[in-house]
Residue, then its C-alpha position, 0 to 999 in steps of 0.5 A: m504767644k503761639t505754642g511751639l513743638i519740640q521733637i527730639y530724635c536720639g538713639d543708635g541706628r539710622g533714620k534720625t536725620t531723615a525723620a527730622i528733615g521730613q518733619a521739617i519740610r512738612a512744617a516749613s511747607q505749612g509756613k511754620t518756622v523750623t530750626i534743626i539743632q544737630f549734635l554730631k560725632g562725625r561729619n557727613e558732607e553730603e548730608l550737610n550740603f543738602i540741608k544747607r539748600l533748605e535754608p532760609e526756610i529751615k534753619l540749621f545749627r550743627f555742633e560737632k565733637s572735635 
């Protein structure tokens, strides 16, 4: 079994999604399997539309607070 890597971006402020997407693109371009799991308080449609274009190379799962 190959070893994987888990990175967690959390905290107040900005840049978490940007950092995660940047690392995901880098890993996917090297042929690695990438999954992003995002827990949201609100919804940002522009961000969602962009990330959806990265599939199927980068899998995205989003969980939103209702």
